[in-house]
VEXDREN-2710 file (C-alpha; in Angstrom, 1 decimal):
% VEXDREN-2710
k/r/px/py/pz
1/MET/13.7/178.1/-126.9
2/ALA/16.4/178.6/-129.6
3/VAL/18.2/175.5/-130.9
4/ARG/21.9/175.7/-130.0
5/LEU/24.1/174.3/-132.8
6/LEU/27.8/173.3/-132.6
7/VAL/29.6/172.9/-135.9
8/ILE/32.7/170.8/-135.8
9/GLY/34.9/171.9/-138.7
10/LYS/35.0/175.7/-138.3
11/ASN/37.5/176.2/-141.1
12/SER/35.8/174.1/-143.6
13/PHE/34.2/175.5/-146.8
14/ILE/30.8/174.2/-145.7
15/GLY/31.2/175.4/-142.1
16/LYS/31.9/179.0/-143.3
17/ASN/28.8/178.9/-145.5
18/ILE/26.6/177.7/-142.6
19/ARG/27.2/181.2/-141.2
20/LEU/25.8/182.7/-144.4
21/TYR/22.8/180.5/-145.1
22/SER/21.5/178.9/-141.9
23/LYS/18.2/180.2/-140.4
24/PHE/19.5/179.4/-136.9
25/ASP/21.1/182.2/-134.9
26/THR/22.8/180.3/-132.1
27/ILE/25.8/178.6/-133.8
28/ASP/29.3/178.0/-132.5
29/PHE/32.2/176.5/-134.4
30/ILE/35.2/174.6/-133.2
31/SER/38.2/172.8/-134.8
32/LEU/39.3/169.4/-133.6
33/ARG/42.8/170.6/-134.3
34/GLU/42.4/173.0/-131.4
35/VAL/40.0/171.2/-129.1
36/LYS/40.0/167.4/-128.3
37/PRO/36.7/165.7/-128.4
38/GLU/36.8/165.0/-124.6
39/ASN/37.2/168.8/-124.0
40/ILE/34.2/169.9/-126.1
41/PRO/31.5/171.7/-123.9
42/PHE/28.6/169.6/-125.2
43/PHE/26.3/170.8/-122.4
44/ASN/26.0/174.2/-124.1
45/TYR/24.4/172.7/-127.2
46/ASP/21.4/170.7/-128.6
47/VAL/22.7/169.7/-132.0
48/VAL/26.2/168.7/-133.2
49/ILE/27.0/168.9/-137.0
50/PHE/30.2/167.0/-137.7
51/LEU/32.0/168.3/-140.8
52/ALA/35.6/167.6/-139.9
53/ALA/37.1/165.3/-142.6
54/ILE/40.1/164.5/-144.7
55/VAL/38.9/164.6/-148.3
56/HIS/40.9/163.7/-151.5
57/GLN/44.3/165.3/-151.4
58/SER/46.8/165.9/-154.2
59/LYS/49.5/164.7/-151.9
60/ARG/49.6/161.1/-150.7
61/ILE/48.1/160.5/-147.3
62/PRO/48.2/157.1/-145.6
63/ASP/44.8/155.3/-145.6
64/ALA/45.0/155.0/-141.9
65/GLU/44.8/158.8/-141.6
66/TYR/41.5/158.8/-143.5
67/PHE/40.1/156.3/-141.1
68/ARG/41.4/158.1/-138.0
69/VAL/39.7/161.4/-138.8
70/ASN/36.7/160.4/-140.9
71/SER/35.7/157.4/-138.8
72/ASP/37.4/157.1/-135.4
73/LEU/37.2/160.8/-134.5
74/ALA/33.7/161.1/-135.8
75/PHE/32.5/158.0/-133.8
76/GLU/34.4/159.1/-130.6
77/THR/32.7/162.5/-130.9
78/ALA/29.3/161.0/-131.4
79/LEU/29.7/158.8/-128.4
80/LEU/30.7/161.7/-126.2
81/ALA/27.8/163.8/-127.6
82/LYS/25.3/161.1/-126.6
83/GLU/26.8/160.7/-123.2
84/HIS/26.5/164.4/-122.6
85/GLY/22.8/164.7/-123.6
86/ILE/23.1/166.1/-127.1
87/LYS/19.7/165.7/-128.8
88/GLN/20.9/165.3/-132.4
89/PHE/24.1/164.3/-134.2
90/ILE/24.4/165.1/-137.9
91/TYR/27.3/163.4/-139.8
92/LEU/28.2/164.8/-143.2
93/SER/29.0/161.9/-145.4
94/THR/29.5/161.6/-149.2
95/ILE/28.2/159.8/-152.3
96/LYS/31.6/158.2/-152.5
97/VAL/30.2/155.5/-150.2
98/TYR/28.5/154.1/-153.3
99/GLY/31.8/153.9/-155.2
100/SER/33.1/156.1/-157.9
101/LYS/32.3/154.1/-161.0
102/SER/30.5/156.2/-163.6
103/ASP/27.5/154.5/-165.2
104/HIS/23.8/155.0/-166.0
105/ARG/22.4/153.5/-162.8
106/ILE/20.4/155.9/-160.6
107/ARG/21.3/155.4/-157.0
108/THR/19.0/156.2/-154.0
109/GLU/19.3/156.4/-150.2
110/ASN/18.8/152.6/-150.1
111/SER/21.2/151.6/-152.9
112/PRO/24.0/149.2/-151.8
113/CYS/27.3/150.8/-151.0
114/PHE/30.6/149.7/-152.5
115/PRO/33.2/152.4/-151.7
116/ASP/36.4/151.9/-153.6
117/ASP/38.9/154.3/-152.0
118/ALA/40.1/155.3/-148.5
119/TYR/37.9/158.4/-148.4
120/GLY/34.7/156.5/-149.3
121/LYS/35.5/153.5/-147.2
122/SER/36.3/155.6/-144.1
123/LYS/33.1/157.6/-144.5
124/TYR/31.0/154.5/-144.9
125/GLN/32.7/152.9/-141.9
126/ALA/31.7/156.0/-139.8
127/GLU/28.1/155.7/-141.0
128/LEU/28.0/152.1/-139.9
129/ARG/29.4/152.9/-136.5
130/ILE/27.4/156.0/-135.8
131/LYS/24.0/155.0/-137.1
132/PRO/23.3/152.4/-134.3
133/LEU/23.7/155.1/-131.7
134/ASN/20.3/156.5/-132.7
135/ASP/17.5/156.1/-130.1
136/GLU/14.5/158.1/-128.8
137/HIS/16.8/160.5/-127.0
138/PHE/19.7/160.8/-129.5
139/THR/18.8/161.4/-133.1
140/VAL/21.4/160.4/-135.7
141/SER/21.1/162.0/-139.1
142/ILE/23.5/161.1/-142.0
143/ILE/23.7/163.3/-145.1
144/ARG/25.4/162.1/-148.3
145/THR/26.2/164.7/-150.9
146/PRO/27.7/164.9/-154.3
147/ILE/30.4/167.6/-154.9
148/VAL/29.4/170.7/-153.0
149/TYR/30.1/174.1/-154.6
150/GLY/29.5/177.8/-153.7
151/GLU/31.3/180.8/-152.4
152/GLY/34.9/179.9/-151.4
153/VAL/34.9/176.5/-153.1
154/LYS/38.3/175.0/-154.0
155/ALA/39.5/171.7/-155.6
156/ASN/38.0/170.5/-158.9
157/MET/35.1/173.0/-159.1
158/LEU/37.5/176.0/-158.7
159/LYS/39.8/174.5/-161.3
160/LEU/37.0/174.3/-163.7
161/VAL/36.0/177.9/-163.1
162/HIS/39.7/178.9/-163.7
163/LEU/39.7/176.9/-166.9
164/VAL/36.6/178.5/-168.3
165/ASP/37.8/181.9/-167.3
166/LYS/41.1/181.5/-169.1
167/PHE/40.3/179.4/-172.2
168/PRO/37.2/180.4/-174.3
169/ILE/37.6/177.2/-176.5
170/LEU/37.4/173.9/-174.7
171/PRO/37.0/170.3/-175.9
172/LEU/33.9/169.7/-173.8
173/GLY/31.1/170.1/-176.3
174/ASN/28.0/168.1/-176.9
175/LEU/28.3/166.0/-173.8
176/HIS/25.1/164.3/-172.5
177/ASN/26.4/162.8/-169.3
178/LYS/24.4/163.5/-166.1
179/ARG/26.0/164.3/-162.7
180/ASN/24.4/165.6/-159.6
181/ILE/26.0/168.5/-157.6
182/THR/25.0/170.4/-154.5
183/PHE/25.0/174.2/-154.0
184/VAL/26.1/174.9/-150.5
185/GLY/23.0/177.1/-149.9
186/ASN/20.8/174.1/-150.7
187/LEU/22.8/171.9/-148.4
188/VAL/22.5/174.3/-145.5
189/GLY/18.7/174.6/-146.2
190/PHE/18.6/170.8/-146.1
191/LEU/20.5/170.8/-142.8
192/ASP/18.1/173.3/-141.3
193/ARG/15.1/171.2/-142.2
194/ILE/16.6/168.1/-140.7
195/ILE/17.2/170.0/-137.5
196/GLU/13.7/171.5/-137.5
197/LEU/12.1/168.0/-137.8
198/ARG/14.8/166.2/-135.8
199/SER/14.8/163.6/-138.5
200/PRO/16.8/160.4/-138.1
201/GLY/18.2/158.3/-141.0
202/VAL/20.2/158.5/-144.2
203/PHE/19.5/161.4/-146.6
204/ILE/20.9/162.6/-149.9
205/ALA/21.2/166.4/-150.3
206/MET/21.6/167.8/-153.8
207/ASP/20.4/170.3/-156.3
208/GLU/17.1/169.5/-158.2
209/GLU/18.8/169.3/-161.6
210/ALA/21.5/166.8/-162.8
211/VAL/23.8/168.5/-165.3
212/SER/26.1/167.5/-168.1
213/THR/29.7/168.8/-168.2
214/SER/28.7/170.9/-171.2
215/GLN/25.8/172.5/-169.3
216/LEU/28.0/173.2/-166.3
217/VAL/30.6/175.0/-168.5
218/HIS/27.9/177.1/-170.1
219/TYR/26.5/178.1/-166.7
220/ILE/30.0/179.1/-165.6
221/ALA/30.8/181.0/-168.8
222/LYS/27.5/182.9/-168.6
223/ALA/28.2/183.9/-165.0
224/LEU/31.7/185.1/-166.1
225/ASN/30.0/187.1/-168.9
226/LYS/31.9/185.1/-171.4
227/LYS/30.9/183.0/-174.4
228/ALA/32.5/179.5/-174.3
229/ARG/33.1/177.7/-177.5
230/LEU/32.9/174.0/-176.8
231/LEU/34.3/171.6/-179.3
232/LYS/33.0/168.0/-179.6
233/ILE/35.6/165.3/-178.9
234/PRO/35.4/162.1/-181.0
235/VAL/34.1/159.1/-179.1
236/PHE/37.3/157.1/-179.7
237/ILE/39.4/159.7/-177.9
238/ILE/37.0/159.7/-174.9
239/LYS/37.2/155.9/-174.8
240/ALA/41.0/155.9/-175.0
241/GLY/41.2/158.6/-172.3
242/GLN/38.9/156.6/-170.0
243/LYS/41.4/153.7/-170.2
244/ILE/44.6/155.8/-169.8
245/PHE/43.3/158.5/-167.4
246/PRO/40.1/156.9/-165.9
247/GLY/39.7/159.2/-162.9
248/ILE/39.8/162.5/-164.9
249/PHE/37.8/161.2/-167.9
250/ASN/35.1/159.6/-165.8
251/LYS/34.5/162.9/-163.9
252/LEU/34.4/164.9/-167.1
253/PHE/32.5/162.5/-169.4
254/GLY/30.9/159.9/-167.2
255/SER/27.5/159.9/-165.6
256/LEU/26.8/159.5/-161.9
257/GLU/23.2/160.3/-161.1
258/PHE/21.1/160.0/-157.9
259/ASP/17.4/160.1/-156.9
260/ASN/16.8/161.7/-153.5
261/SER/13.0/161.8/-153.7
262/MET/12.7/159.7/-150.5
263/SER/14.8/162.4/-148.6
264/LYS/12.7/165.2/-150.0
265/ALA/9.4/163.5/-149.2
266/ALA/10.5/162.7/-145.7
267/LEU/11.5/166.3/-145.0
268/GLY/9.0/168.1/-147.2
269/PHE/11.9/169.9/-148.7
270/LYS/12.8/171.3/-152.2
271/ALA/16.1/172.9/-152.9
272/PRO/15.6/176.7/-153.0
273/TYR/18.4/177.4/-155.5
274/SER/18.7/176.2/-159.1
275/VAL/22.0/175.0/-160.4
276/GLN/22.3/178.1/-162.6
277/SER/21.7/180.5/-159.7
278/GLY/24.1/178.6/-157.4
279/ILE/26.8/178.7/-160.1
280/LYS/26.2/182.5/-160.5
281/ILE/26.7/183.1/-156.8
282/MET/29.9/181.0/-156.8
283/VAL/31.3/182.8/-159.8
284/GLU/30.5/186.2/-158.4
285/ALA/32.5/185.4/-155.3
286/TYR/35.3/184.1/-157.5
287/LYS/35.4/187.4/-159.5
288/ASN/35.3/189.5/-156.4
289/ASN/38.3/187.5/-155.0
290/LYS/40.5/187.7/-158.1
END
């Protein structure tokens, strides 16, 4: 019997890519802007994937709105799903639950969580509320991811592609920081595997390779058929920038690395796409849409 999936968050970047990469054929999509949780026809499905979320916005959004969507709506939907006999509920969380401080610690699925903004706090609150719903009849799976990229990506990754496309000389050379990222095709493969095994628990989904900002720029430039010239920034400028513009400089120059070996071992899973191949797919889509 085919597994019937319901994806909540039909207009999301990840939702659109589930159509492209999932091995499952019976998938429906809804938006909570159009359908209230109590009106969802849960009886038609076996698995619910909850993608709906408010992520970081350029405009100011009240903290309460993050908690309303990322935690309250998610928990309400999970409760209703359980009441209506759904077999598995998958909640897409974020590595922001660990906090955003860049350092050289390597975090795992069991590392303590200290979220430091409304996005991370609301996601972690949802995890704490939804996880206890797990039982022998209702499997709860929580997936934490670093930044997800791929065809149709927006926000910071798209800005970086624009930057590399327009400026062949960038002050991002000789950086040795390490950050994990997640190609959307790898994330969907991870989702498929969790559904196949009906695995409960907390997982980290990411690419096999952590990359430096310099590596990432080189991968993007190569996919654009351009040669990027990366200039080395003096250390004192980086340190000054980290104090004046900590958010931007930590993302560009800081390290934030994870070890998801427990997730991979539990699922018997290895990401099928390398970072370089994922970047190439993303950039090809970007070029086609220019």
